[in-house]
N, C-alpha and C positions, 0 to 999 in steps of 0.2 A: 209820708211819714218821714220824719228826720232822725237819722242815726248818726251819732258822733262816736268815733273810735279814737281811743288814746293810745298811741304807740304804733309806730310803723314798722315793727319788726316782723318776724314770720307770721306770728298769730294775727297781729293788728292789720297788716297789709292784706293778708288773705281774707279776713273778715270783711275789710272794707270793699274789696272787690266782689265778694260774694253778695253782700247787701245791695251793692250798686247794680249787679247783674239781675237780682231780684226785681229791681225797679225803684228802689228807695233813694232818697236825697241823702247822700254820705258825705260827711266831713271827717277827714283823718288828721289828727293833730300829732305831730312828731317833734319832740324837744331837741333831738340831735340829728341823726342821719337816717334816711330811709334804709331798710334793710336790717336794722337792729344789730344785735350782738353777733348773730350768726355770720352775717356778711362782712361787717366792719372790723370785728376784733375776734371772732371766734372761728367757726367751721371753715370759712373760705380762706381765711388767713392761714390756718393750719394747713389747708390743701395746697396753697401756694408754696409755703415753706417746706412741706413734705415732698413735693416734686424735686426740689433742689437737694433735699436730704437723700432721696432714693438715688439721684445722679451720683452724689459723693460716694454712697456705699457701693454702687456698681462699679464706679471708677476704680475704687480700691480693689474690689474683687477681681476685675479684669486685669489689673496690674499683677496681682498675686498669681493668677493663672498663667500669666505670661503673654497674653495676647494683645495687650496695649501697654503703652508707656506714657501714661497721663497722670499728672499730679495736679488736679484743679485746686486753685486757691479761691476760697469763697470770699467774696466782698459783701459782707452781711448788709452793710448800709445800702448798697445798690440792690440787694435782693429785696430788702424791706421796701425801698422806693418803688421797685417793680410790682410788689404785691399791692401797695397802696394805689398805684396808677390802675391796675387791673380791677381792683375792688371799685374804684371810682367809676370805671366804665360799666361795670355791672350795675352799680347804684343808679347810673343815668338810665340804663335800659329798664329797670324795674320801676323807677319814678315815672317814666314815660308810660309804661305799660299800666300803671295804676291810674294815672290821669286819663288815659284813654278809655278805661273802664267806666269813667264818669264820676271818679272820686275827687273831691275838692281837698287838696293838701294844704294844711296850714303849718307853718314852722313856728315853734315857741313853746314855752312851758305853760301847761294848762292848770287852771284852778277849777275845781268841780264844786258846784252846789246843786240843790235840787232843781232839775230841769235845764241847767245851763253849764256849758264849759266856757271859761273865760281865758283868752290869750291876749296879753298886752292891752288890757282894757276893752276888748271887743268880745261880746257875748255870742256864743254859738248855741242856740237853743236846741235841745234833743227831746225826742219822745222815747228813744231807747239809747242807752249808753253801753259801749263795750270797752272794757278795761283790758289793755294788752301791753302793760308797761314793763314786762320782762323782769329781769333779776340783775343783781350786781354781786360782785365778789364779797364773800364773807371775809371780814378782816378780823382775826382773832385778837383778844385783849392780852397781848404779849408786849412786854417792855421792848422799846426800840422798833416796833412794827413799821414805823414810818420809813425805816431803811429798806423795807422789802419791796419788791416788784410783784405785779399781779399780771394776768394774761394780757390785759389791755396795754402793757408797756412794752411788749416784745418788739413791735416795729419801731421803737424809739432807740434800740441798741445801734451804736455806731460800728461796733465790731463783736465778734463771737466771744463771749466771756471765757476765760481760761477754766474757771471752776464755778459750778452752779450747785446750790442746794435747793431742791424742790420740796416744799412742805406740803404733803398731801398724798393720797393713796388711791385716787380714783382715775377716771378717764382723762381729765385735763392734765393731771400730773404725769400720767403715762405718755401722752402724746408729746408734752413738752420735753420729757426726758429723752424720748426717741429722736426728736428733732435736733436738740442741741448735742447729743451724743454723737449723731451723725456728722454734725458740723465740727467736731473735734473738742468739744467741751468736756471736762471731767465732771460727770453728773453723779450727785447723790440724791436719792429719794428718801425722805423722812416720813415714816408712816406711824401715826399714834398707835394703831393697832396692827392690822393685817393689810398687805398690799392687794388691791383689786379683790377685795373680799366677796363681791357680788358675781365674780366670774368663776366658772367651773375650774376645778383644780387642774385638770390636765391642759386646759386652754391657758390658764394662768401661768403654768409651768413652761409652756412653749414660749410664751411672751418674755418671760424672765430669762429663759436659758438661750433662746435664739434671737429674738427681736431687741432685746435689751442687754445683750451679753456684756457690754462695756459700761453698763450703769450699775452702781452699787446701791442696793436697796437695803435700808435699815428699818426693820419692823420694831413695833413697841418702843418708839423713840419719840420723846416729846421735846418741844423747844421752849425754854424759859426766857431767852433774850435774843434779840436780833442786832447785829452790828452792821456798819456799812460794808465789812468785809467778811461776814460770817454769822454764826449763830452758836449759842450756847445750848446744848442738849443734855439729857440725863446721862449721856455717855461721854460728855466732855465737849470741848469747843471744836468747831469744824470751820474751815475757811471756804469762802466762795460767795458768789452773788446769790442772795436769798430770793427765791420766787414762791409766792404763796399760791396754792391750789387746793384750798380746804373747803370748798362748797360755795353755794350762792344763797343770797337772801332775796326774796320777793320785793319788788318795788310797789308796795301797796299803800304807802302813806297818803297818796293822793285821795283815796276814797275810804280811809278807814272810819271816817265819821258817818259814812252812808251804808257800808256793808259789813257783814260778820267776817272776821279774819281769825286764823288759827294761831298756835303758839309760836310759830316762826314767821308770822306776819302774812301767811298765804291767804289769799281770798277764797273763802269756801264756797264751792259751786256743787251742783248736782250734775248728772250725766248730760243734762241739756245746757250746761254751763251757765245756769241761773245762779245769781247770788241771792242773798237774803232780801235784796231790794227788787221789787217786781219789774222794775224798768232798767235794771243794770245786770249785764252779763260780763263774764271774765274768761280769758283764755291765755295759754302760754305759760311761761315761767312764773307768772305772778299768781298762779293758783297752786304752785308748789308740787306738781305732779312729776310726770316723766319729762325731764328736760331736754327733749330733742326737737329739732326743727320740724320734722314731719309730724310729730304729735301736736306741736304748737299750731301747725297749719290745719290739722284735722279739728282741733278744738276751736280755731277761729271760724271755720266753716259752720260748725255746729252752733256756735254762738250767734253767728250772723243769721243763720236760718231761723233759729228760734226767736231772735229779736224781731225778725220780720214775719213772724206768724206761720213759718214752715217748721213743723215738728220734726226734730232730729235729735239723736243721741250719739255720744262717743262710744267707740268700741276699742277697749284697751287690751283685747285679747291678742296674743301672738305678736306683740310689738317687737321688731328687730332693733338691735343695738349695735354700735360699732365703735371701734377705735382705730384711729389713723396712725399707722406705722409703716415700716418698710412694706409689710403686707397688710392688707385690710384684715381686721379682726372683727368678725360679726357673729352675732349670736341671737337666738330666740330662746330665752331661758325657760327651763321647765323645772318645777319643784316636785314633779311627779316621778315615781320609780317606773322603770320599764327596762326593755331590752336595749342594751347600748352596743352600738358598733362604731369603730373609728378606723380610719385609714390615713396614710400619709397623703399629703396634697399631690395633685397631678402635675407632671412636668407640662409646661406650655408657656404661653406669652407672659413674660415677667418672672418666670420661675425656672425656665430651662437650664441656665447655667448653675442654679443652686442644687441641681441634682448631684453635682460632684461633692458638695458638702452635706448632702442628705438634709437639706433645709428648704423643702418644697411647701411646708406648711402641714396642717392637720385638719381633718374634718370629722365631725362626730354627730351621730344622730341617736335620738332616743325614741322608741316606738313602744306601744303596748302590745299585748298578745293578739289583738284584733287587727294590727297593722296601722293604727291610728298614730299619727306623728305627734310626739310630745315636745320634742325639743331638738334644735339643730344648732351647731356651732361650726364655724369654718375660719381657718386662717389661710388666706390665699390672695393672689393679686385680684381675684374676681369675687371675693366672698361677699362684699357689700352688695354688689349687683344680684348675685344669686339668692341671698337671704330674703331680700324684699319680695321676691316671687314666691319663695317658700312660705313667707308670712301669709300671703294671699291664699296659697293652697291649703295651709293649716286652717285658716278661717273658714274656708269653704268645705272643709271635712274631707279633703283628699287623704287616701291611705296609700300604703307602700305599693300595693298592687296595681295602683293607678299608674305608676311609672313603668310598668312592664313593657310598654310600647313607646317609651320616651326616646326621642332621638335628639342627641346634643348637637350643638355647633362646634365643629372641630377645627383647629386645636383649641382647647379650653383648659382652664385650671380648676374647672368646676368638678369637685368629687362627690358632691351630695347625690347626684342622681345614681352614682355607682352603688352607693350604700343603700338607697331605696330600691333598686332593682335586686340587690342581693337579698334584702329582707323579703321582697316580694315572692321569692322562691319558696319561702316557708309558709306561705299563707294558704 
C-alpha cells in the first residue's frame, strides 16, 4: 500500500516513520524544512535562547550576592547564529533517521487531488493520505500590522531590542517576554483580556511576580494601529518593537476541497484521526487541537496506524503542558474540585542559590477523597521532566498511597512526591 504524508514536522515525520515500520511504501513531502515549526522556529529555538537567558539571570544574581564579578554582554546575532547552526545539525540527524526508516522524502510544494499528490509536475499516487501541514501565526486585521514581527523573525534580530511590545496572552507571549527581559529588553505584554487565563491562579501569580518580575503586563488592552516603532492602544501610544503572539491558524487550504473543515479552518477528525474522506487522515496543529509537539506525535502515530489498518485511538487525558522560562512551568490541568496541597519548590540543582530570595518555585497537587490524583502543577528546574511521568501515573490510575514507598533521586528539585506522600498519610 502507498502512503503519502504531507508535512515533515512533529506529526508528519512521526506518522511517516510509523507507517514505514509497519511495512508500507511511504512518501513524505515537505515544502520547507524537516522538523517543522517545533525544531526550526519554535520549541528548540526557545530552548537555545532560554539557556543563554538563564545564564544572564544567574550571572546577575551571583554578582548581587557578591560571589562573582561578571557582567556578560550578549551578542544576540552570534546567539542566533549558534541556534541556527545547532538546529541545522539536529535537522540533519532526524532527516537521516527518517530516511533510514525507509521513508522517501520529497522536497517541494504539493498539490492534492483524488488519489495523487503532485510536486513539480511529478505525481505521487496514494492509497492513504496523511495531512500534517501544521499551522501558521494568526495575523490580526490591524492597521500597520506589516510593521510587526512574529516568532519566526526572532533569529533575524541583529541586536537585542531596547523596548518590545508583545501582543498576546498565552504561552508564546510569555516565553518571548521571559527571554527578552532576561536579555535586557524593556518588555510590555498587551493582553486583550486576561494574562495566561488557562493557567491556575497561584501558578500564574508566581510567573508574574517571580519569573516575569521585570515585565509589565497590561490586561484588557487592545491594539488599534501598529507603527515601525510602537503601537496605539486603548490606553494610548506605546513605544517599542511590536511582536505578535495572538494564536495560530491551521494550514488546511491544501485539502479543503476534499475534507470537512471547521470555523477556524481546522480539519475535522475523530479519535482515529480520520477525516470526512475515507482515505485521508490528519494530525498535528492542522486539526486545531492541543498544539504541543508530544500531542502531534501521538496523533501522527494514531493516524499512521489507522491508515495502515491497525486500529488505534488518541488519548487526550492528563496531557502535560509547559512554559519555558527561567524555571520550567509545567501543569496537568484539572477542572475538578478536590483537596489541594501546595508547597514551595525544593532546593537543589538549578534552585540552590535562589533559596536566599525564597524563589525556589512552587508545587501544587489536587486529589479527591479517595486519593485519586486530579491535577498537578509545578514550577521548578525539573518540573517538565517530573510532570511527564505524573501524566503516565494518572493515566494508569495511581493514587496518593502508591507513593508511600517512593524513593527519589537526590538531590532533586522535585517536590511532587513530597505532596503525594503527605496525602497518603490520610488515606
